[in-house]
MIMAR-497665 format. One record per residue: residue in one letter; x, y, z of N, C-alpha, C, O in turn. Coordinates in steps of 0.2 Angstrom, whole numbers, plus 5000, padded with zeros to 4 digits. Atoms other than C-alpha are relative to their C-alpha. Layout:
N
AXYZXYZXYZXYZ
...
END
This chain:
477
M500550054999515251785252499450014995499149964992
K500549985004513951875242500149984993499749964989
L499850025007514951845226499949934999499749914994
E500150075001514951665229499249984999499149944995
Y500750015001513051665231499850024993499449984990
L500249985006512851765216500349954994499949944990
L499850055005513951645206499649945000499549914995
S500450064999513051495213499350014997499049974993
F500749995003511351575208500150004992499649974989
I500049995008511951615190500149934997499849914992
I499950075002512651435188499449965000499249924995
T500650044999511051365195499550024994499249974991
S500549985005510051465183500249984993499749964989
L499850025007511051425168499949924999499749904994
I500150085001510951235172499249994999499049954995
I500750015001509051255174499850024993499449984990
S500149975007508951355158500249954995499849934990
A499750055005510051225149499549945000499449914994
V500450055000508951085155499350014997499149974993
A500649985003507351175150500150004993499649984989
L499950005007508051205133500149934997499849924992
A500050075002508551025131499449974999499349934994
E500650035000506850975135499650024994499249994992
E500449975005506151095122500249984993499849984988
Q499850025007507251035108499749944998499649895001
K500450065003506350915096500349994994500550034990
V499850025007506750815081499449994997498949954998
C500750005004505350855069500149984993500650004990
T499950035007505150755053499350004996498850015000
V500650015004503850745039500049934997500549914994
Y500150075002503250565034499549994995498950014997
F500550015005502350515018499949925000500449885000
T500250075000501450345019499349994996499050044994
G500650025003499950255011499749945003500049895003
V500350054998498650145018499949954994499649974989
G500050055006498749985007500749994997500849944993
C499350015003500650005003500349955004500449955010
P499750054996501549845008500650025004500849995009
H499449974997503149935012499850045006500250045011
C500249954994502250065023499849955006499849975011
A500350044995501449915032500649985005500549965011
K499450024996503249875038500350065004500550055010
A499749944997503850055042499550035004499850065009
D500549974996502250125049500149995008500250035012
P500050024993502250035066500650015003500650035009
V499449994997504050055069500150075001500350095006
L499949934999504150235066499550045004499750075009
L500549964997502450295072499849975007499550005011
K500150034993502350175087500749995004500750025009
E499450014997504050115092500550065001500750085007
F499549955000505150265088499750065004500050095008
V500349944996503850395095499949985007499950025011
L500150024993503650285111500750015003500750035009
S499350004997505550275114500450075000500850085003
H499649935000506050455109499550065001499150074997
K500549954997505050585119500050074996499650104996
N499949945004505750725108499850004993499950054989
L500150015008505250655091499350024999498850015002
V500649975003503850745081500049974993500449994989
V500150035006503150655066499450034997498950024999
I500649975003502050755054499949954994500249954989
E500150055005501250615044499550024995499050064996
Y500449995005500450635027499849934997500249904994
E500350065003499350485021499850024993499350064993
I500149985007499250495002499549964996499349984991
Y500450045004498250344996499350015001498950014996
Q500850004999496550365004499850085001499350095000
Q500149934999496750555008500350044994500850064995
R499749975006496850634991500350075001500750094997
E499749934999497150804998500750005001501150054999
N499350004999498850755003500449974995501049994995
A499650035005499350664987500550054996501150044995
P499549955004500050824978500650025004501150055001
L499449984996501150864993500649964999501249995000
L499450045001502250724989500550034994501150034995
M499649975006502750804972500350075002500950085001
E499749944997502950974981500649995004501150035004
Y499450014996504150904994500549974996501149994998
N499550025005505050814980500450064997501050064997
E499649945003505450984972500350045005500950065004
K499749954995505851074988500649965003501150005004
Y499450044996506950934997500349954995500849924998
N499650045005507550844981499949925003500549895003
T500150074998506850674988499849964994499749984988
E500350045005506350524978499349995001499050015006
L500750015000504550494973499849935002500049884999
G500350064998503750354983499950005007500150055011
V500150014993503250295000500249935002500249884998
P500049954994503650265014500650054999501150034997
L499549955001504650425014500150045006499650075008
L499949964994505450515029500550054999501050044997
I499649945002506150685027500250045007499850065011
F499749964994507250775040500250074998500050125001
N499849945002507950915030500350004993500249944989
N499850005007508750965013500549954998500549924993
E499450055001510250845015499849935002500149885000
L500150064997509350705024499349984999498850015002
S500650045001507850595018500149934999500649914996
I499950075000507550415019499449974997498849994998
I500650035004506450315007500149925000500649895000
G500050084999505950125009499949985007500150015012
D500150034994505450015023500649985004500750005010
S499450034997507149935027500450065002500750065008
P499649944998508150105027499750045006500050065010
I500349964995506850185038500049965007500249995012
I500050044994506750035050500750005003500850005009
T499350014997508650015052500450065000500950065004
G499649945000509250195049499850065003500150105005
A500349934998508050325055500250015007500350075009
E499949994992508350295074500750035001500850075005
Q499349974999510150335072500050074999500450115002
Y500049925001509850505064499650035005499750095007
I500449964995508450545077500550015006500550065009
E499649994994509750515091500650044999500850085003
T499549965001511150595082499950084999500250125001
L500249935001510250755077499850045006500050105007
K500249974993509550795095499550054999499050055002
E500549955002508650935087499950014992500450014989
N500149995007507850955070499450044998498950035001
K500649965001506751095063499549964995499749924992
C500550035005505151045054500150024993500150084992
P499949985007505451035036499350014996499049974994
L500749975003503951135029500250024992500750024990
L499949985007503651185011500350074999500650084994
N499849935000503951365014500750015003501150055001
N499449994997505351355026500149945006499649905006
A499950044994506051255041500050035006500450085007
V500149964994505551305058500049955006499849895005
S500150054994505651225076499249995001498850034999
F500750024999504051135081499750055004499150075003
D500349954996503751265095499850064997499350094999
E500149945004503851405083499549994994499350044991
M500450015006502851325069499350025000498950015005
D500749985001501151395063499749944997499749934992
L500450065003500051245062499550024995499349974991
N500449985005498951345051500349994993500049994988
S499650005006500351335038500049934997500349924991
L499950075002500251145037499449994994498849994996
P500550015005499351105020499749935001500049895005
G500350075000498250955017499749985007499550025011
L500350034994497650845031500549965004500549895004
P499550044997499150795042499849975007499349995009
K500150024993499250695058500750015003501250005000
I499449994996500550745071500149955006499749955010
W499950054995501250605081500650025005501150055003
A499549984995502250645097499949975007499349975009
N500150014993502550575115499449955001499049965006
E500650044999501250435113499350034999498850005001
R500649975001499950555107499950024993500450024989
I500149985007499250625091499550054999499050065003
L500549955003498450775083499849984993500249974989
I500250025007497350745068499650064997499150085000
K500349945004496850885056499449974996499549924992
V500650035004495050855050499650064997499150044993
G500349945004494651035043500550044997501150034998
S499649965004495351165032500150075003500450115000
G500049944998495051315043500650025004501149985005
S499449984996496351415054499850005007499250015009
E500150004992496551415073500450065002500950084999
T499749944997497051555084500749985003500849925004
P499350014997498851575091499949965007500349925009
E500150034994498151525108499849935000500049895004
T500250075001497351365102500649964997500749905000
Q499450035002498951325093500549985005500749935006
K499550014994499951345109499749945004500149905006
L500350054996498751235118500149934997500249885000
M499950075004498851095104500749985002500849925003
K499350024999500751095106500149985007500549935009
E499950014993500651095125499749935002500049895006
L500350064999499450945124500549944998500449895002
L499550055002500750845115500549985005500849925005
F499550014996502050865128499950015008500450005012
S500149984993501250915144500049935005499849885003
E500050054995501650805160499450005004499249945007
N500650004996500050855168499450014995499050064995
L500450005006498950815153499250005002498950055000
K500750004998497250775162499850075003499350105002
E500149944997497450935172499950064995499550104995
L500049955006497751035156499450004996499150054994
I500650015004496250965147499450025004499050065001
N500549984996495150995162499950085000499450115000
T500049934999495651175164499950044993499650094993
S500149975007495551205145499349994998499150024993
E500750015002493751145145499949974993499550004990
L500150025006493951045130499549944999499349915004
L500650045001492550945123500249924998500649914994
E499850075001492750755125499649974994499049984994
I500350045005492350645110500249935000500749915003
S499850075001492350465105500749994996500750024991
P499450015004494150415100499949964993499449914993
V500050045006494350345082500649964999501149995000
P499450035002495550215076500450044995500150064990
V499649975004497050285068500349954995500749904997
H499850055004497450185052500750014998500950064996
L499450005003499150135048499949954994499349924993
S500150045005499450025033500049935003500549905005
G500150074998498749855038499849995008499749945010
Q500150004993498449905056499650065002499650114999
D500349944996497450025068500450015006500649965010
V499849984994498150115082499550035004499150085002
N500649984996496850135096500250045006500750025010
F499949964995496850275108499450005005498849995003
G500550014995495850275124499550065001499050065003
H500349934999495350465124500150044994500650044991
A500049955006494950605112499750065002499250065006
V500349944999494550785113500050044993500550034989
K500049965006494050915100500450065002500250095007
I499649944999495251065098499850054995499950034989
G500249965005494551215089499549974996499149934998
E500550035005493651185073500349954996499949924992
N499750045005494851085064500549945002500849904998
W499650054998495850965075499749965005499349985009
I500250044995495650815086500649985003501149965000
F499450024996496850765100499849935003499349935006
Q500150064997496950585105500649985004501249995003
Y499450024995497950505120499749945004499249925003
N500250054995497950365132500250025007500650065008
S499849984993497950375151500649955002500849914998
A499450034998499350305161499949925000500449894999
N500150075000498550125162499949974993499749914993
E500250025006498250115144500649994995501150034996
N499450025003499450045131499950034993499550024989
F499949975007499950155116500149954994499949964989
S499850055005500549995107499449964998499549914994
Q500550055002498849915106499850014993499750074991
V500150005007498549875088499549944999499549895001
T500450055002497149785080500050004992500150054989
K499950015007497249715062499350034997498850024999
V500649975004496149815050499649944997499949894994
N500450055003494749705044500150004992500050054989
S499750005007495449645027499450004995499650024989
T500549995005493749645019499650065000499250084996
S500349945000493349815023500350054996501050054996
T499749965005493649945010499850085002499950124998
S500149934998493050105020500550025004500849995008
F499549974996494250225026499750075002499250094999
P500249944998493950385035500150064995500650064992
S499949945005493550535024500350065003500450065009
S499649954998494450685024499650065004499950095008
A500449964996493050785031499349975001499149924998
S500750034998491350745039499550004995499149964994
N500550005005490350795024500349984993500049994988
S499850035006491450715011499849934999499749895003
P500250075001490950555002500649965002501149975001
S499550054998491850405008500449974994500149974988
S499750045005493150314998499649944997499749934991
K500450065002492050164998499450024994499449994989
D500549985005490650264989500350024994500050004988
L499749985007491750334976500349944996500249944990
T499750065004492550164972499449964997499449944992
I500650045003490750084970499850044994499750004989
A500249965006490350224958500449994994500249984988
K499550015005491950204948499949934997499949924991
I500050075002491850014947499449984996499449954991
I500650025003490050004943500050034993499850004988
S500049975006490250134929500549974995500249964989
L499550035005491750044921499749934998499749914993
A500450075001490749874923499550014995499449974990
V500649985004489249954914500350014993500049984988
V499649995006490450014900500249934997500149924991
D499750065002491249844898499449954998499549914993
S500550055002489549744898499650024994499449974991
V500449995007488749834883500550004994500350034989
N499550005005490349804873499749954994499549894996
P500350045005489649744856500349934998500049884996
C499750065002490949614853499949945005499849885003
A500250054995490549514869499349984998499249914999
L500650025001488749514864500049964993499649914992
A500050045007489149454846500349935001500049884998
V499750074999490249304853499449965003499449905001
L500550044997488749254864499549984994499249924994
S500550015005487549264849500349944995499949904994
L499750065004488749154838499949935004499849885001
M500050064996488849024852499249985000499149925000
L500650035000486949014854499749984993499349934993
I500250025007486649004835500349934999500049894996
A499750075001487848854835499649955004499549905001
I500450044996486848774849499449984997499249924996
I500650015003485248804841500049964993499649924992
T499950035006485848744824500149935001499849894997
Y499950074999486448584831499449965002499349905000
N500650034997484848544841499550055001499450075006
P500549954999483448664837499449995004499150045007
K500650024996482148574847500150005007499750005012
N499850014993483148564863500150075003500750095003
K500049934997482748734872500450005006500750055008
K499650004994483548674888500750014999501150045003
N499349995002485248664879500250085000500750105001
I499949935000485048854876500150035007500650075007
L499949974993484848894894500749985003501050015006
L499450034997486248774900500650034996501150045000
A499449985004487448824886500150085001500750105002
G499949934999487149014888500250015007500750065009
G499849994993487348994907500749985001501150015005
A499350035000488948884905500550054997501050065000
F499649955003489649014893500150065004500750085005
S500049944996489249164904500449985007500850025009
L499750024995489949064919500850004999501250025003
S499350015002491649024910500350074999500950085001
V499749945001491849204905500150045007500650075008
F500049974993491449264923500749975004501050015006
I499450034996492849144930500650034997501150055000
M499449975003494149194917500150075001500750095002
Y499949934999493849374919500250025007500550075009
L499850004993493949354938500849995000501150035004
I499350025000495649274935500450064997500950085000
Y499749945003496149414923500150065004500650095005
G500049944996495649544935500550005006500950055007
L499550014995496749474949500750014997501150045001
V499349995003498249464937500150074999500750105000
I499949935001497949644932500250045006500650085007
I499949974994497849704950500749995003501050035005
R499350024998499349604955500650044997501150064999
F499549975004500349674941500150085002500650105003
F499949934998499949854946500350015007500750055008
Q499749994993500349824964500849985000501150025004
I499350015001502049754959500450064997500950084999
I499849945003502349904948500150055005500650095005
Q500049944996501950024961500549985006500850035008
A499650024995502949924974500850024998501250035002
L499349995002504549934963500150074998500750094999
T499949945002504350104956499750065003499850125002
S500349944996503250204968499750054995499850114996
I500349955005502150274954499350015001498950024996
R500750004999500450264962499750064998499250064995
L500349945001500150444961499950024992499450044990
T500049995007500650454943499549954996499249974991
L500450055003499750294939499350025000498950004995
Y500749995000498050354944499850054995499350054991
K500149955005498250504932500049974993499749984989
I499950045007498850384918499349964999499149964993
L500750045001497250274921499550054998499150034994
G500549955002496250434920500050024992499550024989
G499949985007497050474903499849944996499549954990
V500250065004496750294897499350004999499049994994
A500750005000494950304901499750064995499350054992
I500249955004494750474892500149984992499749994988
I499850035007495650394876499549954998499249954992
L500550055002494450244877499350034999499050014994
G500749965001492950364879500050034993499550034990
I499949965006493550464864499949954994499549964989
L500050055005493750304853499349974999499149964994
N500650025001492050244857499550054998499050044994
I500449945003491250414854500150014993499650024989
K499850005007492150414838499649954995499449974990
D500450055004491250254833499350024999498949994995
F500749975001489550344835500050044994499550034990
F500149955006489950474822500349964994500149984988
Y499650035006491150364811500149935002500749915004
Y499950074997490850184814500349954994500249964988
K499650045005492050054806500149935005500449945010
P499950074996491949864812500749995002501150004998
G499350014998493449814822500450055002501050055002
G499749944998493849984829500549995005500449945009
L499550014995495449994839499850025007499550075008
G500249994993495149974857499349995002499150005008
T500750004999493249964855499749934998499249915001
E500350065002492949804846500549944998501149964998
M499550055002493749634841500250014993499950034989
P499749995007494949654827499749954995499649904996
M500350045006494249594810500449934999500249884997
S499650065001495749474809499949945004500049885003
L500150064995495249374824499349974999499249925002
R500750035000493349354820500049944996499649894999
P500150065004493549214807500249945005499949895005
K499850054996494549114820499549985006499449935007
V500550014995493249144834499449964997499149925001
K500650035003491849094822500149934999499749895000
R499950075001492648934818500049965006499849905007
I499950044994493048884836499249995003499149945005
I500650014997491248924841499549964996499149934999
S500450045004490448834827500049935002499549895000
G500050074998490948674834499749985007499749935009
I500350014994490048694850499349964999498949984995
T500650045001488748554852499649995007499149965007
S500350014993488348554871500250055005500750095004
P499849954995488348654887500749995002501150045004
K499350014998490048574892500450034995500950064997
G499649975006490748624875500050085001500550115000
A500149934999490048804878500450035006500750085005
F499649984994490948814895500750004998501150044999
S499350005002492548754888500350054995500850084995
V499849955005492548864873500050075003500450115001
G500049934997492049014884500650015004500950075004
L499349994997493648984894500550024995500950074997
F499549995005494648994878499950064996500450104995
V500249955005493749124868500150075004500150125000
T499949944996493949254882500750044998500750104998
V499449985003495749274875499950054994500250104994
F500149965006495049344859499550065002499550114998
L500449954997493849454869500450065003500250125003
L499649954996495249544878500150064996500150124999
P499949945004495649664864499550055000499650115000
C500649955000493949744865499750015006499350065007
T500349994993493549724883500550025005500350045011
I499550004995495149744892500150085002500350095008
G499949934998495249944892499750025007500050045011
P500349984993493949974906500249965006500349985011
Y499850044995494549824915500750025003500850015009
I499349974998496349894916499950065004500250065010
V500249944996495650054923499849985007500050015012
A500350024993494649964936500549975004500649975010
G499550044997496149854940500550055004500750045009
G499549954997497250004943499750045006500150055011
I500349974994495950084955500049955006500149975011
L500150054994495749924965500749985002500749955008
S499350024998497649894966500250045007500750025010
A499949974994497550014981499849965006500049975012
Y500250044995496749874991500349945001500749914996
E499750065000497349714998499549954997499049964995
L500350055004496849554990499349985002498849984998
L500750014997495349505001499550054999498950044998
A500549945000494649675000499850014992499350044991
V500250005007494749664981499549964997499149984992
L500550055003493749514978499350025000499050014994
P500749985001492049584982499950054994499450054990
W500149965006492349724969500149974994499749984989
L499950045006492949604956499349964999499149954993
L500750045001491349494959499550054997499150034993
I500549955002490249654957500150014993499750014989
Y499949985007491149704941499849954995499549964990
N500150055005491049534933499349985000499149954994
L500750015000489249504938499750054995499250034991
I500349955005488849664929500249994993499850004988
F499750015007489949624914499649944997499549954991
I500450065003488949454911499350015000498949974997
L500749994999487249524915499750004993499249964992
P500350015007486849554896500049934997499549924994
M499950075002487449384892499449955003499149924999
V500550044996486249304905499350034997498949984996
A500649975002484849424899499849974993499249954992
I500150025007485049374881499849925000499449904996
T500250074999485049184886499349995002499049954999
L500750014997483449204896499550024995499049994994
L500449975005482649304882499949944994499349934992
V500050055005483049164869499749945003499249914999
F500250064997482649024881499250015001498849965000
G500749994999480949104885499650014994499050024995
G500449995006480449124867499850074999499450094995
I500149935000480349314870500350034994500050084991
S499749975006481549344856500549944997500549895000
T499550055003482749244844500750035000500850095001
V499349985001484549254842500150054995500550094995
E500049955006484349334825499850075002500150125000
N500249934999483349474832500450035005500550095005
V499549974996484549504846500650024996500950084998
S499449985004485949504834499950064995500350114995
K500249945004484949624822500050065005500250125003
W500049954996484649734837500650035002500850095002
K499349984998486449744842500350044994500650094995
D499749975006486949784824499750074999500050124997
K500449935001485549924823500250055005500350115003
N499949954995486050004839500750005002500950035007
I499350014998487949974839500350075001500750085005
R499749934999488350164837499850035006500250065010
Y500249974993487250204852500349975006500550005011
L499750034995488050074862500750035001500950045007
H499349975000489750144858500050075003500450095007
F500049934998489150324862499850005008500250045011
V500150004993488450274879500649985004500850015009
A499450034997489950174884500650065000500950075005
G499449955001491150314877499850065005500350095008
T500149944995490250454887500149985007500450035010
I499950024993490250364903500749995002501050025007
I499350014998492050314903500450064999500950085002
F499649945001492650484896499950045006500350085008
L500149964994491750574910500449985006500650015010
L499650034994492550454923500750024999501050035004
G499349995000494250474916500250075001500750095004
L499949934999494050664916500050025007500450065010
A500049984993493550664934500649975004500850005008
M499450024997495050554938500650044999501050055003
L499449955002496250664929500050065004500550095005
M500149934997495550824937500049995008500050045011
G500050014993495550744954499350015004499350025010
W500749994997493650754957499849945003499449945008
V500250064996493550574962500649965001500649915004
END
């Protein structure tokens, strides 16, 4: 009889242990995504909401790489470690299994989650189970999704083993409220968690240690609640509380590039030629100067706005097809450095029609012939639309860099930046028009001033764009 009780006890214990072990087994993955990536906009809600909701043992360590620059280099490191493809969205299970692209993740990831039953977290140094993982070893600023809850890393410091244990328990505890109360965690206001094109909203949040935030919903709240991100908003949460926002950095970069483009000598030369043509045709009608200069500036503004949209769309298509956003940003920084060097070279050794800095000499006679036929503001507007094609060789450089930077945003979010850029670009044209109209200066004096200071214009423009390119290449902005 005693033997029967003993066997029964052993079997019961083994069953309980097996159940407990099964509950602890977790499928842990690493996921790379980017806010603004159209393919991520399809995969993010399926993986991070639907799959996390339906698979209680799923753990997703998410790295957003477009807005959180600290995470960007990790994609390259994971590519070398796990032999993945470069691009997002990318879901990594282990050395043998990774999935890239929205459709493969949406249609295939769940099958692997169910088949694997258990999967160690694929880290850069090794693969370990989630329960044994040292959270301090996670580089960058990850988010950890599990069981309709999320851990968000907001600092770079280390946490004690006790704090790490608590963090893991919070993700899977069935008595969550009681655990939070007994742990005396500080409640804070929850923040929207950005997916590509959407926000996931949590009802509650607590601060854990010095570097993490834990967010969750109570029983009557819906994890699936999603609100569309305001498409005109270009601000995203910074990686740390004292870091400049992505919006501030974008403003500085775009304004710098616009200033460089606006002082371009060939754009000022074309305007001068146009005003001379108007004055020569009817020297006594000063109103025509104002209208023609305004019409010309407006036509340039409209055409460059269109060019900007085309450039941005081109970059977005390239990135969607080849997933080269990380490399592209570095390439744009290199292009800016080259443009800066070419402009600075013109300060020390100036030659009209310099490559990438001025209109080629072969195009100048054609432009002069076209402009000489302007007799009215309407003609100035029409010619302005056409002559921008000839301006592109000397003004397109900074615009390409700006377009590459702005390609991270959606179309409606891009428009305000393009408006700002092109308003700055035409400001010198408007200023010259007003100076000549008001009799403060003449077109000849403006043209002479431009010729006299052309080296300095190149030097200022070159220095600004060189420093910006260096900062982009080095990852400072």
